[in-house]
C-alpha positions in Angstrom: 0.0 0.0 0.0 1.5 3.4 -1.0 2.6 5.3 2.2 1.4 8.7 1.0 -2.1 7.6 0.0 -4.9 9.7 1.6 -6.9 7.8 4.2 -10.1 8.3 2.3 -8.7 6.4 -0.7 -7.7 3.6 1.7 -11.2 3.3 3.1 -13.3 4.1 0.0 -13.3 0.6 -1.7 -14.5 -1.1 1.5 -17.0 1.6 2.2 -18.5 1.0 -1.3 -18.7 -2.7 -0.6 -20.5 -2.1 2.7 -22.8 0.4 0.9 -23.7 -2.4 -1.6 -24.8 -4.6 1.3 -27.0 -1.8 2.7 -28.5 -1.1 -0.7 -29.2 -4.8 -1.2 -31.0 -4.8 2.2 -33.0 -1.8 1.1 -33.9 -3.4 -2.2 -35.1 -6.6 -0.5 -37.2 -4.6 1.9 -39.0 -2.9 -1.0 -39.5 -6.3 -2.8 -40.7 -8.2 0.3 -42.9 -5.6 2.0 -44.0 -2.9 -0.4 -44.9 -5.1 -3.3 -47.0 -7.6 -1.4 -49.6 -8.5 -2.6 -49.5 -7.8 -6.4 -52.5 -6.3 -8.1 -54.6 -9.1 -9.7 -55.8 -6.8 -12.6 -52.7 -4.6 -13.3 -49.9 -6.9 -12.3 -47.5 -4.4 -10.6 -48.1 -1.3 -12.7 -50.2 0.2 -9.9 -47.0 0.2 -7.8 -44.9 1.9 -10.5 -43.0 4.1 -8.0 -41.9 1.2 -5.9 -40.6 -0.7 -8.9 -38.7 2.3 -10.0 -37.3 2.6 -6.5 -36.2 -1.1 -6.6 -34.6 -0.5 -10.1 -32.7 2.5 -8.8 -31.5 0.7 -5.7 -30.2 -2.2 -7.8 -28.5 0.0 -10.4 -26.8 2.0 -7.7 -25.6 -1.2 -6.0 -24.3 -2.5 -9.3 -22.4 0.8 -9.8 -20.6 0.3 -6.4 -19.7 -3.2 -7.6 -18.0 -1.7 -10.7 -16.1 0.9 -8.6 -14.9 -0.8 -5.4 -12.6 -3.4 -7.0 -11.4 -1.0 -9.6 -10.4 1.6 -6.9 -8.8 -1.1 -4.7 -6.5 -2.3 -7.5 -5.7 1.1 -8.9 -4.7 2.5 -5.5 -3.2 -0.8 -4.4 -5.3 -1.0 -1.3 -6.7 -4.6 -1.8 -7.5 -5.9 1.7 -8.5 -9.2 3.2 -11.8 -7.6 4.2 -12.4 -6.6 0.6 -11.5 -10.0 -0.8 -14.1 -11.6 1.5 -16.8 -9.0 1.5 -16.8 -8.0 -2.2 -17.8 -11.3 -3.6 -20.2 -11.8 -0.7 -21.9 -8.5 -1.4 -22.1 -9.4 -5.1 -23.8 -12.7 -4.4 -26.1 -11.2 -1.9 -27.4 -8.6 -4.3 -27.8 -10.9 -7.3 -29.0 -14.1 -5.7 -31.2 -12.3 -3.2 -32.9 -10.4 -6.1 -33.6 -13.7 -8.0 -35.0 -15.3 -4.9 -37.4 -12.5 -4.3 -38.3 -12.3 -8.0 -39.4 -16.0 -7.7 -41.2 -15.4 -4.5 -44.9 -14.7 -3.6 -44.6 -10.9 -4.0 -44.3 -11.5 -7.8 -46.9 -14.2 -8.2 -50.3 -13.1 -9.6 -53.6 -14.4 -8.4 -53.7 -17.1 -11.1 -50.3 -18.4 -10.0 -48.4 -16.7 -12.9 -44.9 -15.5 -12.1 -44.9 -11.8 -13.1 -41.1 -11.7 -13.4 -40.8 -14.9 -15.4 -38.5 -16.3 -12.7 -39.8 -19.5 -11.4 -38.6 -21.0 -8.1 -36.7 -23.8 -10.0 -34.9 -21.1 -12.0 -33.7 -19.4 -8.8 -32.5 -22.8 -7.6 -30.5 -23.3 -10.8 -28.9 -19.9 -10.5 -28.1 -20.4 -6.8 -26.7 -23.9 -7.4 -24.4 -22.7 -10.1 -23.0 -19.9 -7.8 -22.5 -22.3 -4.9 -20.8 -24.9 -7.0 -18.4 -22.5 -8.7 -17.6 -20.8 -5.4 -16.9 -24.1 -3.7 -14.7 -25.3 -6.6 -12.8 -22.1 -6.7 -12.1 -22.2 -2.9 -10.9 -25.9 -3.0 -8.8 -25.8 -6.2 -7.2 -22.4 -5.7 -5.8 -23.6 -2.4 -4.3 -26.4 -4.4 -2.7 -23.9 -6.8 -5.1 -24.3 -9.7 -6.1 -21.2 -11.7 -9.8 -20.6 -11.2 -9.9 -17.0 -12.4 -13.2 -15.8 -14.0 -13.8 -17.0 -17.6 -15.2 -14.8 -20.4 -18.6 -16.5 -20.2 -18.5 -16.0 -16.4 -18.1 -12.3 -16.9 -20.8 -12.3 -19.5 -23.1 -14.1 -17.0 -22.5 -11.4 -14.4 -23.2 -8.6 -16.9 -26.4 -10.3 -18.1 -27.7 -10.9 -14.6 -27.0 -7.3 -13.7 -28.9 -6.1 -16.7 -31.9 -8.5 -16.6 -33.0 -7.8 -13.1 -33.5 -4.0 -13.5 -34.9 -4.6 -17.0 -37.7 -6.8 -15.7 -38.5 -4.4 -12.9 -38.8 -1.6 -15.5 -41.0 -3.6 -17.8 -43.3 -4.4 -15.0 -43.4 -0.8 -13.9 -44.7 0.4 -17.2 -46.7 -2.6 -18.5 -49.0 -5.2 -17.0 -47.1 -7.9 -19.0 -50.3 -9.8 -19.6 -50.1 -13.2 -21.3 -49.7 -12.9 -25.1 -48.3 -9.3 -24.9 -44.9 -8.2 -26.2 -43.8 -7.2 -22.7 -44.7 -10.7 -21.4 -42.7 -12.4 -24.2 -39.8 -10.1 -23.5 -39.8 -10.9 -19.8 -39.9 -14.7 -20.5 -37.0 -14.3 -23.0 -34.9 -12.4 -20.5 -35.7 -15.0 -17.7 -34.8 -18.0 -19.8 -31.7 -16.3 -21.2 -30.3 -15.5 -17.8 -30.9 -19.0 -16.5 -29.4 -20.7 -19.5 -26.3 -18.5 -19.6 -25.9 -18.8 -15.9 -26.1 -22.6 -16.0 -23.7 -22.8 -19.1 -21.2 -20.5 -17.5 -20.5 -23.1 -14.8 -19.4 -25.8 -17.3 -15.9 -24.4 -17.9 -15.2 -24.4 -14.2 -16.4 -28.0 -13.9 -14.2 -29.0 -16.8 -11.2 -27.2 -15.2 -11.8 -29.0 -11.9 -12.0 -32.4 -13.7 -8.8 -31.6 -15.6 -7.0 -30.7 -12.4 -8.2 -33.9 -10.8 -7.0 -36.0 -13.8 -3.6 -34.3 -13.6 -3.5 -35.0 -9.8 -4.1 -38.7 -10.4 -1.5 -39.0 -13.1 1.1 -37.2 -10.9 0.9 -38.8 -7.5 
């Protein structure tokens, strides 16, 4: 760490990470309390302001994600706290959003998921993240490179774009069955699930290759 670095630069990356955790908590409060129950006739368009608030909170949290790591590397202030809390805050924001989007606050009176995210989709997304995180922790301790792949980065970008996009669509449209907005939501939901699941394949292959090498070199 540079000796002449101002104290605010030393603390800013970690402060942004903590801010992301607080923003995620605020987002979940909006999704869990303010949007329950949804309007049977209009979907969620009657609660437009709340959906716009949820969108704003998510986007602001995503901006802190883009900034904290960049600042930490640029100013050479990467800390143990940041290495632990930064990925935790990321997973909390993304996975928590998908869990709430698959929850009862976004289920219409006829049982339709307004967000297009079904519970099983949230499970697939959660399972991928848990598997890759576990593999990375195990194999990096063994000296295997488990840095993010290109499709892994694409997955993160897509997840960060799909969540606020669905909120915005629901804010301005009832997304009734057969409408363009409904088809758009379903396309976004399926795209994020498929890309998320596929993005875990390279990590599984890397782990299997490392295991094969380990067996061949006892």
